[in-house]
N, C-alpha and C positions, 0 to 999 in steps of 0.2 A: 782495228787494227787488221790491216792488210800486211800479205806477204808477198814478194813476186817468186814464181817458181821457176826454179835453175834445172835443168835435166842433164843428163849425160856428164861428159869430164868437167862440165865447168864448176862443179859444186862437190867437193867430197868432203864431208864434216866427222870427224873421230867423234864416236859418243863413249865414253868409259867411267866405272863405278864401281862401289862394292858394294853389297846386300850386307847391312847389318842387324841382329836382332836389337830392338829398344831395353829390353830389359837386360839381358846378359852381356852386353856390347860384345858377343859374341859372332863373326862372321857366319853366313848361311849358306852353306853350299847349295850348289843344284838348284837353286830358286827359279822359277820359270818366268822371263820377262816377256811383256808384248809393249811395242811402241807403234801409237798410232796419231796422226795426225789428231788435235784436238776438234775441231769441226766434224772428223767422221772417225768417233773413238771405237765404234765395231768393226771398223775394217781396219787390221796391223797393217804396219809398213815392214813390221822386220818382229819375228819370233826367234827368242833364243834362251839361253839355260846359261846362269852362271858357272864358274868354274868350283873348283872344291875349296878355294882361299874366299869364296862367293863373289870375286871377282868378274867381269863382262866388260867386254868391249864389240864395238858395230861401227858401221859407217851409214851415215845417210848422206842422201843426195840431194835434198829436195828443203828450201826453208821454209818456215814456219814455226807455230807451234803445236810442240806435240805431248803427249801424256805418255809417261813411262807405266804400266800396271805390271806389279810383282806378285807373285804368288809362291807358295811353299806351302806345303805337307804340316797340317798341325797348325799353321799360323794364317793370322786375319791378313788378308790381302790389304794392300798398300797401292798407292798411285803419287807421283810426281809430276809436276809439269816441268818442260823447258823449253825455248826458244832459240832456234837459228835463225841468225838475221841474215847469213848469206855472206857475212865476212870474217867468220870463224873457220879457223882450220880443226880446231878441238873445243869439246863441250867435255869438261870433267866434272861429273854429278859427285864425284869424292866417295866415301862413306854417307852420304846424302842422311841427311837428319830430317827425320818423317817423327812425327807426333806418338807419341805409344799408343797402340789398338788396343782396342777392349780386351783381346786374348792375347796381347803381349805380343807386338812384334818388330817393326822396324825403326833403328834410331841414325 
């Protein structure tokens, strides 16, 4: 599957969500987030951190398949894939459901 690349003012998609611990169901403040295109996971297009309530929001300007990587001190890393198809104005990852990780991490 391929996606067209749209640059500049032609595409601006708001990405938002909240990081939640799968064991305690509590938000994870200040978790570090990295967003990369799936075909180049080692080259992030965005780096950001959650706020005190575990919430995050950013803007992406390119259609494609992405990987959101999440890290926090004392937690196992987690990843979630999502797609921007070029027709969306917003992608809400919500309190995204991740499977429980070995050291207890995301929900």
